[in-house]
N, C-alpha and C positions, 0 to 999 in steps of 0.2 A: 756854292750851291748847297741848299739845305737838304740834308738827308731825310728821306721819307720815314715817318714813324712806323715801326712794325707793330701791328696790333697783337697784344698778348692776351691769352686766355688761360684759365685754370682747368686742369684735367680733373674730372670728378673721381678718377681712380687713385692716382698718386698725389693729388692736390698740388702739383707743381705748376708754376707758370711757364708756359711755352708759347712759341709763335703760333698764331692762329692757323696758319697753313700746315703746320705739323700735326694738327689735331683733327679728329673726325667730329662733325657737329651732329647732335641729335636735337630735334626741334619739336616743340609742342605748339600746335596751331591754336588759334583763338577758339576753334571748335573742340579743342581738347584732344585732337588726334596727335599721336606721337609717331615720328618717322625719322629715318636717317636722312641727313641732308649733305650729300657729298659735295655739292656746289658751294654750300655755306651762304646761300642767297635767299632761302625760303623765309617767309614771314613767320614770326612767332618767337617764343622764348627758347633760347638756345642753351644747350649744355655741351661741353666738349670732353672728349676722351682721347688719350694717346692712341696712336695707331699701332698698339701692340697688345697681345693677348693677356699679358700679366695685368696691365691696368684695367682691362675690360673685366677680367675675372675678379679683381679686387673691388671694382665698382659694383659689379653684380652681387657679390657676396655681402657687401656693406649696404646694398640697396641705395646707393648714392643717387641714381637717376630718379628713383621714386621720391627721395627727399628733395631733390632739386626741383622737380615738377609738382610736388605735393599731390601725387596720385600713384596708383598701381601701374606698373609698366607691363603691358601684355607680352607674353612669351614670344610672339611673332617679331616684336621689336628687337628683343635680344638676339633672335635668330638672324635678323637682317643685319644687325651690328656685327655679329659674328661673321657673316658672309662678306661684308664690306672689309672687315679687318683681314680676312684671309687673302683678299686681293692685294692689300698693302704688304703683308708679311712675305708673300712669295717674291 
C-alpha cells in the first residue's frame, strides 16, 4: 500500500520546511484581508509559521509576513497570531 504524501511548508520565521499540520497558517484573502486560519482550509494566499513564540518573534522582527503578502500587516493580526500560539504553547 502506498504511503500518503505529507504536505510540507516553509515557516516564515525559521525558514525550515516542516509538516503542514505542525504549522499555523496565516491567509490573505482575495479582498486583501489577512487573518489566522487554524483550520488551514480558507481560500487565499497562505503563509505558515511554526507553533512557537521564537519563530513568531523572528518573523515579526524581520517583517517576513509583510514580505510574503507584499503588504503591511495590521497589529491586530499579530495579536491574533500571538493568541493562537499561546493556545499551542500551553
